[in-house]
N, C-alpha and C positions, 0 to 999 in steps of 0.2 A: 661829702661822700667822697669815699676813695675810689681811684679808677682801678676797676677789677679787670680791664682787658687785659688778655693774654699776650705775651710777646707775639709779634708778627712772624709766623713761621711759612709765610708765603703759601704757593700751590698746594704742597703737601697737608696742609690744614684745610683744605677747602670742604671736603665731607665732614668732618669734625664741625667746623664752623657752621655750616648748613644745618647740621643736627641739633647745635646749640641753640641756634636761632629759632629752628621749629618749636623745641622744648620751651625756650624762653616765650615765645609768642603764645603758645598754649596756655602758659601760666598767665601771662599779662591780660591776654583776651579775656580767660576765666575771671580774673580778679576785677579788670577795669572795663571789659566790653570791647566791642569790635573797632572802636573809635581811639583806641588808646593810643598815645603816642608811640610812632615807631622807633623813637631814640629811647624810651624805657625799655623796647625789647633787645634793641643791640646792646644797652648797658646790662641788662638781665643775662644776656647770652656771654658777655664779656669780649664781645668784640667791637670794633668800630662802626659807624654808620655806613661807611664806604663798603664794608663787607656785607653787611645787609642787604645794600641796593645791589651788589654784585650777583647774589643769590636770588634776590627777589626784588624786581625792578619797581613794584608798587605794592600796596597794601592788599590787594585782590591777589595778587600771587602768593603772597606770604599766607594768607587765610586759606587760600585753598590747599596749599601745602598742610597746614594744622589741619584741617578739617577734613582731609582725604580720608585718613584713619577712620573718623566717625562715620563719613558716608558708606566707606567699605565694610565697616562693621554692619550697619544697617542691611546693606545688599547682601551680607553673608548670611544674616539672619533670616532674611526674607527668602533666601535660596534655599534654607533647610526645609527637608519635608516635614509637613506639618505645621510649618510656622504659620502663625496668624496674625492678622492684622492688630490684635491686642498685645501680641509679642512685640511687634515692631514699635508700636505707639509706647510700650513700656521703656524699650530702649532708648528712643528719643526723648522720652521724659527725663530718663538718668542723663542723657547727653546734656538737657536743659538745665537740669538741676547743677550740674557740673560747671557749665558754661553756657550761660544765654547767649552769647556771642556765636555760637554754632546756628540757633535759629535766626538771628538776625541775619547772617548770612544768606539762608535759604528762603527766610520767610518774605523779607522787604523786596519789594519790586524792584530788582537789579537792572542798572543800566548796562553793566558790563556783560558781555556774552558769556563769559566763564562761569560767572555767577548764574547766570540762566541755565547754564549746562548742569551744574549742581542741583540747582532747585528742580529741573526737569527728573534728574536721576531719582532724587527723593520722591518726586510725586509719581513718577514710572512705578517705584516699587511699592508704594501706596497703593496706587491705582491696582495692580494685579492683584494684592491681597484685599483690597476693598471689593473687587468682583467675587472673589471667593467668599467674603463674609456676606455679600448681598444673596448669594445663591443658597446660602446656609440660612439666611433669614435672620442673620445677626446684627443686620444694620438697617437703616432707612434704605429704600430704593433710590431715593434722590441725593443721597450723599455723594459727595464728589472727593477726589483726591485733594483739588484746590481747598474744600472746605476743611479738610484735616490739617494741610499746610497751615491755614488760618488759624485754626483751633490751636496748633503747637504754637504758632506765632503768639496767640493771646495768651497763653500760658507762659511762654518766655517773657512776655511783657511783664506779668504779675511776677515772676521770680526775679526778675532784674531788680525790683523794687523791695525785694523780701531778702532779709539777712540771711546768709548762708546755712545757718542753722536750722532755720524755720522753713525751708524750701520743701522738703519734702512732705510737711504736713501742708504747705499750701498747694502743692502739686496735686496732691489727693483731693482736696478741697476742689479745684479747678477741674479736675476730671470727674468728679462727680456730678458739677453742674452741667458740664458740657455733653456727658453720657446722655441726657434727656434728650439732646438734640440729635445725638447719633444714634441711639437705640431706639428711640421712640417714633413710631408713624407720626407724620405732621397731621394735625388736626385741623379741620376747615375752619 
């Protein structure tokens, strides 16, 4: 494999290197998951590992930079007048189809407080929309935001083992099954 690193331009390239690392991490995480080697990300960005660690001292820092855009998109959609729980779950599904690593980050019990903060942001926006859906009688009264995060985590688990071209169909099947638990009142 050839060395694709750009010549070192010093501090003037810092912003460009950071952006290249985030873009490369987005692609590598999407293709190989959250546990992808950081060396592969540095290589894909065309920078050395030293540059990667100067910008992102650990995997969590890099993942947070990558997924901030996705979480911000969810928050922006949830804040729109008339946005529904289904709208946000549809966007989360699209993000999951594109990259199961996003859901790995927010659905697996995290040890890092920064991960907990992101997970709480996602659960908080789901909780707000869930309250509206409950009041409208659209979902079960006992459904929680944690249940929804778990459901999306289950979806990610299926999609992680599904070839990319078949993920849309698999996601639709998973949601058809899960909707019975979300929409239908519990039976005694």
